[in-house]
C-alpha positions, 0 to 999 in steps of 0.5 A: 188526123191523130198522132197514131194515124200520122205514124201509120202513114209515115213514108218509112212504114208505107215502103216497108209494107209495100216491100213485105207485100212484094216478097209475100206475094207469088208472082208469075215469071213475067210479072216478077221482072216488073216487081223486081224493078219496083222492089229495087226502087222501093229499097233505094227510097227506104235507104234514102229515108234512113240516110236523111235522118228522119228518125232523129 
């Protein structure tokens, strides 16, 4: 794995990509309830990573 590949798969970037997809996709009313829960979990995980100081 190259340095570039490792950076592309950093947890922070994967979570941000998932959040972007969740927000850009048109969800049905029924599906949105589940997506909203997953969005909250992903957002909390992103905040946890930020607090852990992985960028220092």
